[in-house]
N, C-alpha and C positions, 0 to 999 in steps of 0.2 A: 504494500500500500504506500502511496506517495503522501508525504506529510507536507502541508503548507501552513505551518504554524508561524505566526509572527512573534518573535521574541525580542525583548528589550532588556539588556543587562541580565540575561539568563531567565527572565520571567516570561511565561507565555501570556500574551495579552490579547490574542485573537487569532483567527484564521485568515489566511490570505486567499482570496478568491481569484482564480486564474480566469482570464478571458482569451478568446481566440478571435483574431481579426482577419478577414479575407476580402479581397476585391470581388465585387459582384458583376464585373464588366463582362459583357458578351462580346464586344468588339476586340477586347484585349489591346486597345490602342495605347494604354499606359504601361504595358508589361512586356518584358522580354522573357520568354519562357525559360525557366531554370528548373531542372528536376533534381531533388535531393537524391542521394545515392540509393536510398530505399524509401520511396515515397509512401508506400503503405505502412511501413513501420513508423515513420515520422508522424503520419496522420493519426495512427492509432495511439501513439504516445501523447500527442496534443489532446486528442479527444479524451483520453483517460485522465490527464491532468485537469482539464476543465471540469469533467464530470465529478471526479473525486473531491475537488475543492469546492464544489457547489457553485461554480462560476457560470459563465455564459459564452456563447459564440454569436457573432453577428458579421454582416458583410457591409461593404460600402460601394456605392456606384462611382463611376469616373468623376462625375460632377461633385459628389460629396468629398472625394479624395482631393480634388483640386481646391475646393473651398477650405478644407482643413489645412492644406499646405499654405494657402494664402493667409488664413487666420494665424497660424503659427508664425509666419514671417512678419505679419503686421503687429502682432501683440507681444511676441517674444524675441523677435529679431533672429529667428532660426529658419534657415532655408534648408528644408529637408527634401529628401528624395521621395518618390511615390510611396514607398513602404511606410515612411513616417506619416504620410497623409492618410493611409489606410488606418493606422493605429489610432490617430487622433479622431478621424471621422467615426470610427466604431465606438470609441470612448464617448463621444458626444451622443451618438445614437442610444447607447446603453443608459446614459444619464437621462436623456429625454424620455425613454421608455420606463424609467423608474427601476431598471435592473440594478443600476448603481445609484444609490441615494445621492441627491444633490449636495448634502452636507458631509459626505464621506470623503476621507483623504484617499487619493489614488495616485499611482505611479504609472505614467505613460512613457514607455521606452521609445525614444525617437533616435534612430540610428541612420547614418548615411547622409551625405552632403547632397544638397539639391543640384550642385554642379555636375553630379554623376549622371543625372537623368533630366536634362533640360527639355528634351523633345516634347514631352506631354504638355508643357506649358507654352510652347511656341506660339500657338494661335489663341491663347486664352489670356494673355497679359499684354500690357503695352509694349512698345518697342524697347529693346535693350539699349542702354546708353553705354558707349565706350568712352573710357577716360584714360589719360596717361597715368602711369603708376606713381603718382606723386600726391601728397596731401593737398597741395594747392589745387590741383586738378579736381580732386574729389570735392573739396569745399566749394569751389566755383560751380561745379555741376550740381551739387546738392542745393546750393542757394537758388540756382536757376530753376530746378525742379520744384522746390518748395514755393517759389514765387508764382509758378504757373499752375500749381495744384489748387483745386477748389477747396474752400474751407468747409469744415464739418458743419452740417446743418443747412448749407446753402443748396439751392437746386440748380 
């Protein structure tokens, strides 16, 4: 049996509920197929961990993944790859469904840099801005972008 006990200073304070996140895309436009060495064994281990911990599994659409990636970038300054978007999108869904209580502390593991998989965002964001590799170039470009950006609350 797999144990998912949360311990602090050697004291058991609760159980950790495992969740599983998966892309629900039919077109697979966001994904490069990668097979684990033993897909069935991996899937069985994930299913067992989720079930034994009392957790949940959910999926996210391409649009939900992109929105989660944008949210993470805008609110936390983290540019994640699509896998991180899946993780956050599913966490949001589980909170909205009440599976994860809104006041519960959770850990969302975001791995991978968004520079790894830029293609899915190509037609969904504004034009990329190229700058020289200097602080002055960055500051000038940022000031220009901020000056041109609409203010919050305006239409």
